[in-house]
PLY file of the C-alpha trace (Angstrom):
ply
format ascii 1.0
element vertex 64
property float x
property float y
property float z
element edge 63
property int vertex1
property int vertex2
end_header
-10.17 73.66 24.05
-11.10 70.04 24.51
-13.91 68.48 22.52
-15.79 65.23 23.09
-17.94 62.96 20.95
-21.36 64.44 20.19
-20.38 67.98 21.18
-22.35 70.49 19.11
-19.89 72.70 17.22
-19.63 75.24 14.43
-16.96 75.02 11.72
-15.24 78.40 11.41
-14.34 78.20 7.70
-17.87 77.67 6.41
-20.27 78.31 9.30
-21.66 74.75 9.23
-23.13 73.58 12.55
-22.95 69.92 13.48
-21.94 67.22 15.93
-18.59 65.55 16.44
-19.11 61.93 15.39
-15.49 60.70 15.45
-12.18 61.67 17.05
-8.90 60.41 15.57
-5.47 60.75 17.18
-2.64 60.69 14.64
0.82 61.99 13.83
-0.66 65.30 12.65
-2.63 65.71 15.88
-6.27 65.25 16.77
-8.82 65.32 13.96
-12.54 65.73 14.68
-15.11 64.50 12.16
-18.13 66.80 12.24
-21.47 65.72 10.74
-23.61 68.62 9.54
-26.96 69.30 11.23
-28.33 70.28 7.81
-29.38 67.57 5.41
-28.26 68.03 1.82
-25.16 67.49 -0.28
-22.47 70.23 -0.15
-19.53 70.62 -2.51
-17.15 71.69 0.28
-17.64 68.55 2.40
-14.77 66.13 3.03
-17.34 63.32 2.91
-20.22 64.46 0.68
-23.43 62.57 1.39
-26.99 63.14 2.53
-25.51 64.39 5.85
-22.15 66.00 4.89
-19.10 65.44 7.13
-15.91 67.46 7.62
-12.50 66.70 9.12
-11.40 69.52 11.42
-8.60 70.39 13.82
-9.48 71.84 17.24
-8.66 75.40 16.14
-11.12 75.12 13.21
-14.23 74.54 15.36
-16.00 76.24 18.26
-18.50 74.83 20.76
-22.06 76.04 20.44
0 1
1 2
2 3
3 4
4 5
5 6
6 7
7 8
8 9
9 10
10 11
11 12
12 13
13 14
14 15
15 16
16 17
17 18
18 19
19 20
20 21
21 22
22 23
23 24
24 25
25 26
26 27
27 28
28 29
29 30
30 31
31 32
32 33
33 34
34 35
35 36
36 37
37 38
38 39
39 40
40 41
41 42
42 43
43 44
44 45
45 46
46 47
47 48
48 49
49 50
50 51
51 52
52 53
53 54
54 55
55 56
56 57
57 58
58 59
59 60
60 61
61 62
62 63
């Protein structure tokens, strides 16, 4: 499945819903940075902050 910036997605591993805010193409493939729709720090975030963010591969997210 192809994803684009600002697509609304759900992360399979933790159920977090959010938007794709960055797409990186690298040697390991495409990585999508997903910003959570829910405000509040989470311990499982790749980038913990007021609005947690997660790095995900295409097979780790689904469109909502």
